C-alpha positions as CSV (number, residue, x, y, z in Angstrom):
1,X,15.2,63.9,28.6
2,X,16.0,63.6,32.2
3,X,17.0,67.3,32.4
4,X,13.7,68.4,31.6
5,X,12.3,66.4,34.3
6,X,15.0,68.0,36.6
7,X,13.9,71.4,35.5
8,X,10.4,70.6,36.2
9,X,11.0,69.5,39.6
10,X,13.1,72.6,40.5
11,X,10.5,74.7,38.8
12,X,7.9,72.9,41.4
13,X,10.1,73.2,44.3
14,X,10.7,77.0,43.5
15,X,6.8,77.6,43.1
16,X,6.5,75.8,46.5
17,X,9.1,78.0,48.3
18,X,7.5,81.0,46.7
19,X,4.0,80.4,47.6
20,X,4.8,79.2,51.2
21,X,7.6,82.0,52.0
22,X,5.8,84.8,49.9
23,X,9.0,85.8,48.9
24,X,9.5,87.7,45.4
25,X,10.3,85.3,42.5
26,X,13.6,86.7,42.1
27,X,14.4,86.0,45.8
28,X,13.2,82.6,45.5
29,X,15.4,82.3,42.0
30,X,18.2,83.6,43.7
31,X,18.4,81.6,46.9
32,X,17.2,78.4,45.4
33,X,19.5,78.1,42.5
34,X,22.4,79.7,44.3
35,X,23.9,76.5,45.5
36,X,22.8,74.0,42.8
37,X,25.3,72.6,40.8
38,X,23.1,72.6,37.5
39,X,23.7,72.3,33.8
40,X,22.9,76.1,32.4
41,X,20.1,74.5,30.0
42,X,18.3,72.8,33.3
43,X,18.7,76.1,35.2
44,X,17.2,78.2,32.5
45,X,14.3,76.0,31.8
46,X,13.4,75.8,35.6
47,X,13.6,79.6,35.7
48,X,11.3,80.3,32.8
49,X,8.9,77.4,34.0
50,X,9.0,79.2,37.4
51,X,8.5,82.8,36.1
52,X,5.9,82.1,33.7
53,X,4.1,80.2,36.1
54,X,4.0,82.9,38.5
55,X,3.1,85.4,36.2
56,X,0.0,83.4,35.1
57,X,-1.1,82.2,38.3
58,X,-4.7,83.6,38.3
59,X,-5.3,82.1,34.8
60,X,-3.8,78.8,35.8
61,X,-5.8,78.7,38.9
62,X,-8.9,79.2,36.8
63,X,-8.1,76.3,34.5
64,X,-7.7,74.1,37.6
65,X,-10.9,75.4,39.1
66,X,-12.8,74.6,35.8
67,X,-11.6,70.9,35.7
68,X,-11.5,69.9,39.5
69,X,-15.2,69.6,40.5
70,X,-15.5,70.7,44.1
71,X,-11.8,71.3,44.4
72,X,-10.4,75.2,44.7
73,X,-6.8,75.5,44.4
74,X,-6.5,77.1,48.0
75,X,-7.8,73.4,49.4
76,X,-5.8,71.2,47.4
77,X,-2.4,70.1,48.6
78,X,0.5,72.7,48.2
79,X,2.2,70.2,45.8
80,X,-0.5,68.9,43.8
81,X,-1.8,72.5,43.3
82,X,1.9,73.9,42.1
83,X,2.4,70.6,40.3
84,X,-0.9,71.5,38.1
85,X,0.3,74.9,37.7
86,X,3.7,74.2,36.2
87,X,2.4,71.5,34.0
88,X,-0.6,74.0,32.9
89,X,1.9,76.5,32.0
90,X,3.8,74.1,29.9
91,X,0.8,72.6,28.1
92,X,0.0,76.3,27.1
93,X,3.2,77.9,26.1
94,X,5.2,74.8,25.0
95,X,3.3,73.3,21.9
96,X,6.3,71.5,20.7
97,X,6.4,69.4,24.0
98,X,3.6,66.8,23.1
99,X,0.7,67.1,25.9
100,X,1.0,63.4,26.8
101,X,4.6,64.1,27.5
102,X,4.0,67.1,29.7
103,X,1.3,64.9,31.5
104,X,3.2,61.9,32.1
105,X,6.1,64.0,33.4
106,X,3.8,65.7,36.0
107,X,2.3,62.3,37.1
108,X,6.1,60.9,37.6
109,X,6.7,64.1,39.5
110,X,3.6,63.7,41.7
111,X,4.4,60.1,42.4
112,X,7.9,61.3,43.7
113,X,6.6,64.3,45.3
114,X,3.1,63.4,46.4
115,X,0.6,60.6,46.9
116,X,-1.2,57.9,44.6
117,X,-4.5,59.6,45.1
118,X,-2.9,62.6,43.7
119,X,-1.8,60.9,40.8
120,X,-5.0,60.3,39.6
121,X,-6.5,63.7,40.4
122,X,-3.8,65.4,38.8
123,X,-4.3,63.2,35.5
124,X,-7.9,64.1,35.1
125,X,-7.1,67.7,35.8
126,X,-4.5,67.9,33.0
127,X,-6.1,65.5,30.7
128,X,-9.4,67.6,31.1
129,X,-7.2,70.8,30.1
130,X,-5.9,68.9,27.3
131,X,-8.9,67.7,25.8
132,X,-10.5,71.6,26.3
133,X,-7.4,72.6,24.4
134,X,-7.6,70.4,21.5
135,X,-11.3,70.8,21.1
136,X,-12.0,72.7,17.8
137,X,-13.1,76.4,18.3
138,X,-16.7,77.1,17.3
């Protein structure tokens, strides 16, 4: 499923560009994906993850705040913050993808784009949310 990882990486990069450049999502998609030579399924999943994450940014940031003691998303490294956001979006909206796969993919992407300390932090936050989602509702 290397194409799924590529989509996740592209979504992360678009989120970073969106946040740093403060451009509308449509502009980011048009400029970022324009020169990429991608299979349609890779581009479509990347676009879906990106647009969905942007659309739910407040809810995703709330989840991050609830699971990251003493760390507000604004204080996190931009790569870590956006990787958490896109992974959380996928955890919430793609139940057919096992949570362990989503988390593992996020950790592999963190190893590539961030640092080792970030990997542990991202794992803790995502696993905490996973446990919350899996907890029986009372």
